[in-house]
C-alpha positions in Angstrom: 93.1 33.1 42.6 95.3 30.0 42.6 93.4 26.7 42.9 94.3 23.5 44.7 95.9 21.1 42.2 95.9 17.3 42.3 99.7 17.5 42.9 99.0 19.3 46.2 97.1 16.2 47.5 98.6 13.2 49.3 96.8 10.5 47.3 98.6 7.4 48.7 96.2 4.7 49.9 93.3 7.1 49.1 90.2 6.6 47.0 90.4 9.5 44.6 87.1 10.4 42.8 88.0 12.1 39.5 85.5 13.9 37.2 87.0 13.5 33.7 85.6 14.5 30.4 85.2 11.3 28.4 82.4 12.7 26.2 83.9 11.3 23.0 82.2 10.5 19.7 81.2 6.8 19.7 79.4 5.0 16.9 78.5 1.3 17.2 80.9 0.9 20.1 83.8 2.5 18.1 85.4 5.7 19.4 85.8 8.3 16.6 88.3 10.5 18.4 90.1 9.7 21.7 91.6 13.1 22.2 89.7 13.7 25.4 90.7 10.4 26.9 94.4 11.2 26.1 94.0 14.7 27.6 93.0 13.1 31.0 96.0 10.7 31.2 98.4 13.0 33.1 96.0 13.4 36.1 95.1 9.7 36.1 98.8 8.7 35.8 99.8 11.0 38.7 97.2 9.4 41.0 98.2 5.8 40.2 102.0 6.6 40.2 101.5 7.9 43.7 99.6 4.8 44.9 96.2 6.3 44.9 93.0 4.6 43.6 91.5 6.4 40.6 87.7 6.3 40.4 86.6 8.0 37.2 83.2 9.7 36.5 82.2 11.0 33.2 79.0 11.7 31.2 78.7 10.6 27.5 76.1 12.2 25.2 72.5 12.8 26.4 70.4 10.1 27.9 66.6 10.6 27.2 65.4 7.0 26.8 66.3 3.5 27.9 67.3 2.9 24.2 70.1 5.6 24.5 71.8 3.6 27.2 72.8 0.9 24.7 74.7 3.3 22.5 76.1 5.4 25.3 77.8 3.1 27.7 81.4 4.1 28.8 82.6 0.5 28.4 84.4 1.2 25.1 86.0 4.2 26.8 87.3 2.1 29.7 88.7 -0.4 27.2 90.5 2.4 25.3 91.8 3.8 28.5 93.2 0.4 29.5 95.2 0.4 26.2 96.5 3.9 26.7 97.5 3.3 30.3 98.9 -0.2 29.4 97.2 -1.7 32.5 93.8 -3.2 33.3 90.9 -0.8 34.0 87.8 -2.0 35.8 84.5 -1.0 34.3 81.4 -1.0 36.5 78.2 -0.9 34.5 76.3 0.9 37.2 76.2 4.4 38.7 75.2 3.4 42.2 74.6 0.3 44.4 76.3 -2.8 45.7 78.2 -3.8 42.6 79.9 -0.3 42.4 80.6 -0.1 46.1 82.1 -3.6 46.2 84.3 -2.9 43.2 85.6 0.3 44.8 86.2 -1.4 48.1 88.2 -4.1 46.4 90.6 -1.7 44.6 94.3 -1.8 45.4 96.6 1.2 45.3 97.4 2.1 41.7 94.1 0.6 40.4 91.8 2.4 38.0 88.0 2.1 37.8 85.5 3.7 35.4 81.9 4.2 36.6 79.1 3.9 34.1 77.9 7.1 32.2 76.8 9.6 34.9 73.9 10.7 32.7 72.3 7.2 33.1 71.0 9.0 36.3 69.1 11.5 34.0 66.4 9.0 33.1 64.9 9.4 36.5 64.4 13.1 36.9 67.7 14.4 35.5 69.5 13.7 38.7 73.0 14.3 37.2 72.2 17.3 35.0 70.1 19.0 37.7 72.6 18.3 40.5 70.4 16.2 42.7 71.7 16.8 46.3 71.2 13.1 47.3 73.2 11.8 44.3 76.1 14.2 44.8 76.2 13.2 48.5 76.1 9.5 47.6 78.9 9.7 45.0 81.0 11.8 47.5 80.6 9.0 50.1 82.4 6.5 47.7 85.8 8.2 48.0 88.3 10.2 50.2 89.4 12.9 47.8 87.9 14.7 44.8 89.6 16.0 41.7 87.8 17.8 38.9 89.6 17.5 35.5 86.6 18.1 33.2 86.8 21.6 31.9 84.3 20.7 29.2 81.5 20.6 31.8 82.8 23.4 34.1 80.1 25.7 32.9 77.4 23.3 34.2 76.4 22.6 37.7 76.1 18.8 37.8 76.0 16.2 40.6 79.3 14.8 39.4 81.2 18.1 39.6 79.5 20.7 41.9 77.5 18.0 43.7 80.4 15.8 44.8 82.8 18.7 45.6 80.2 20.4 47.9 80.2 17.2 49.9 84.0 16.9 50.2 86.2 18.9 52.6 88.2 20.1 49.6 88.3 19.7 45.8 91.3 20.0 43.6 91.8 20.7 39.9 93.4 18.1 37.7 96.3 19.0 35.4 94.1 19.6 32.3 91.7 21.9 34.3 94.8 23.7 35.7 96.0 24.3 32.2 92.7 25.6 31.0 92.4 28.0 34.0 96.0 29.2 33.4 95.8 29.9 29.7 92.2 31.1 29.3 92.4 33.0 32.7 95.6 34.8 31.7 94.3 35.6 28.3 91.2 37.3 29.8 92.7 38.8 32.9 96.3 39.4 32.1 97.1 39.2 28.4 100.4 40.4 26.8 99.6 43.1 24.3 98.8 43.5 21.5 95.9 41.1 22.4 93.8 40.0 19.4 90.6 38.0 19.5 89.4 36.3 16.3 85.7 35.5 16.6 83.7 33.5 14.0 80.7 31.3 13.8 77.1 31.7 12.7 75.5 33.9 15.4 76.2 37.2 17.0 74.0 36.0 19.9 76.4 33.2 20.8 79.3 35.7 21.0 77.7 38.9 22.4 79.0 38.3 25.9 82.5 37.5 24.6 82.7 40.6 22.4 81.4 42.9 25.2 83.9 41.5 27.7 86.8 41.7 25.2 86.1 45.3 24.0 87.7 46.5 27.2 90.6 44.1 27.1 91.6 43.3 23.5 93.4 45.6 21.1 91.6 44.2 18.1 88.6 41.9 17.6 88.5 40.3 14.1 85.1 39.1 13.1 84.3 36.5 10.5 81.7 33.8 9.9 78.0 34.1 9.6 77.7 36.7 12.4 79.5 39.2 10.1 76.4 40.0 8.2 74.4 41.1 11.2 77.1 43.7 11.6 76.9 44.5 7.9 73.1 45.0 8.3 73.8 47.3 11.3 76.2 49.4 9.1 73.5 49.7 6.4 75.3 47.4 3.9 73.2 45.1 1.6 73.6 41.5 2.7 71.6 39.6 -0.1 70.5 36.2 1.2 73.3 36.0 3.9 72.7 34.8 7.4 71.3 37.6 9.6 69.8 37.9 13.1 67.4 40.7 12.6 66.6 41.0 16.3 70.3 41.6 17.0 70.9 44.4 14.5 70.4 47.2 17.1 72.8 45.4 19.5 75.3 45.1 16.7 75.1 48.9 16.1 75.8 49.4 19.8 78.8 47.1 19.7 80.2 48.9 16.6 79.8 52.3 18.4 81.4 51.0 21.6 84.3 49.1 19.9 85.3 51.8 17.4 88.3 50.8 15.4 89.0 47.8 17.6 86.3 45.9 15.7 87.6 44.7 12.3 85.0 43.4 9.9 85.8 41.7 6.6 86.0 44.1 3.6 85.3 41.4 1.0 83.4 38.1 0.9 83.1 34.9 -1.1 79.4 34.8 -2.1 77.3 32.1 -3.8 73.8 31.7 -5.1 73.0 28.7 -2.9 74.3 27.1 0.3 76.2 24.5 -1.6 79.8 23.8 -2.6 78.9 23.5 -6.2 76.9 26.7 -6.5 78.4 29.5 -8.7 80.5 31.7 -6.4 82.6 34.9 -6.6 84.4 37.4 -4.5 82.7 40.8 -3.9 83.7 43.9 -1.9 81.3 45.7 0.3 77.6 45.2 -0.5 76.5 41.7 -1.1 74.3 41.5 -4.3 70.7 40.3 -4.3 70.3 36.6 -4.8 73.7 35.9 -3.2 74.8 34.8 0.3 78.2 35.3 1.8 79.9 32.0 2.8 83.5 33.0 3.6 85.7 36.0 4.0 87.5 37.1 0.9 91.3 37.4 0.1 91.6 41.2 1.0 90.0 40.5 4.4 92.4 37.5 4.9 95.4 39.8 4.1 94.1 42.5 6.6 93.5 39.9 9.3 97.0 38.5 8.8 98.4 42.0 9.0 96.8 42.5 12.4 98.0 39.1 13.7 101.7 39.8 12.7 102.4 41.9 15.8 100.1 40.1 18.2 101.4 38.7 21.5 98.2 37.0 22.7 95.6 35.6 20.3 92.3 33.8 21.2 90.5 32.2 18.3 86.9 30.9 18.6 84.8 30.0 15.5 85.4 29.6 11.8 85.6 32.4 9.2 83.2 30.7 6.8 81.5 27.4 6.0 84.8 25.6 6.2 83.3 22.1 5.9 82.8 23.0 2.2 86.1 23.3 0.3 85.2 26.4 -1.7 84.5 28.3 1.5 87.2 27.0 3.7 90.0 29.3 2.7 89.4 32.1 5.2 89.4 29.7 8.1 92.4 27.8 7.0 94.5 30.9 6.1 93.7 32.6 9.5 94.7 29.3 11.2 97.9 29.2 9.2 98.8 32.7 10.3 98.2 31.7 13.9 100.5 28.7 13.5 103.2 31.1 12.2 103.2 33.2 15.4 106.2 31.9 17.2 106.5 34.4 20.1 102.8 34.8 20.9 100.5 32.9 23.2 97.9 31.4 20.9 94.7 29.9 22.2 92.0 28.1 20.4 88.6 27.8 22.1 87.0 24.5 21.2 84.7 23.2 18.4 85.2 24.1 14.8 88.4 26.1 15.3 90.0 23.0 16.8 88.9 20.9 13.9 90.4 23.5 11.5 93.7 23.5 13.5 93.9 19.7 13.2 93.0 19.7 9.5 95.8 22.2 8.9 98.3 20.3 11.1 99.0 23.5 13.1 97.7 22.0 16.4 101.3 21.3 17.7 102.2 24.9 17.1 99.3 26.3 19.1 100.1 27.2 22.8 96.8 25.9 24.1 93.7 24.2 22.5 90.8 24.3 24.9 88.9 21.1 25.5 85.6 22.8 26.2 83.7 24.8 23.6 80.8 26.2 25.7 83.0 26.4 28.8 85.7 28.3 27.0 83.2 30.8 25.6 81.7 31.5 29.0 85.2 31.9 30.4 86.0 34.4 27.7 82.8 36.2 28.6 84.3 36.7 32.1 81.6 34.5 33.8 82.4 32.5 36.9 82.0 28.8 35.9 80.3 26.7 38.7 82.7 23.7 38.1 85.8 26.0 38.7 84.2 28.0 41.5 83.6 24.7 43.3 87.4 23.9 43.3 89.1 24.9 46.6 91.3 28.0 46.5 94.8 27.7 47.8 
């Protein structure tokens, strides 16, 4: 179902409320990575180029105490945005009230304003996170049009996404949201085959929904990372001291039976005596010896995974193959990432989090068709769930 896009709107002379995802790492007022700010630029630029007034809402971190507010103001973000847009950006250190209303009413066409961290409203009964109806209605009253460009929070029903849009005649997707819906939606609903999913990370429980949804749709599901060993246990292999979710072994057995040869597990692993980069480590096939834990997939598994990837036309990758923050256990993740970067005629999609970090470390990010900006949201999308933030956008 096609969604209304910001470019379908006539923004001229209009106050356009935009939910962006400016949830960036900030320490002592310094932004660690401005990727999410950069990702929002096309939508903001479109609004100001077409003589609209851009009023930006975003959350930043979690606000539990008054103390949190000092570290988690959006002021540094507004300053960085001003540098990126090469024009002044007004920052209002309030989420409601006269100061905010006056600042919005004084805007001229082409102006940009950033509202203070929407989660400052969480101190008083989680009004943002729990989608307080009054707050959504109030924020909606500040503008004429609403655009949601924050895919990272699309799986949450907050006052600044679902709340505002339900009080507006229509809601449009920003360009970033449009891209996420297009690539992730196509991968799940209408992939070119062979379609391969690479799933890593620590827990089977995090990925059960994704695996179950993709068994029907994917040609192969390559499994790496800590969740491998719950599958190993389900197959009756020894796992030594490896990570395991004992309460999920029966479920893993069920998945193995359902998926048949679609599910590809590592045949060898890099194992160590301790969870440490300096611990003695070696490669073993099959059973993992007592006293050892598996921390990465081994070279034979890497070769097998690469073999499967060679013919793929659509690939979705979510989660590392091992403990890739330690150099001795990073090889599986990095080699799988490299293989992905080498696929020139396939649609390659990376779903948030650690896989994105690996892609950047490898320098393959420019070769990937689409890198999702939302970890949790992209996972839920791959599970086939309807995301409230997307559902609230008007259909064309």
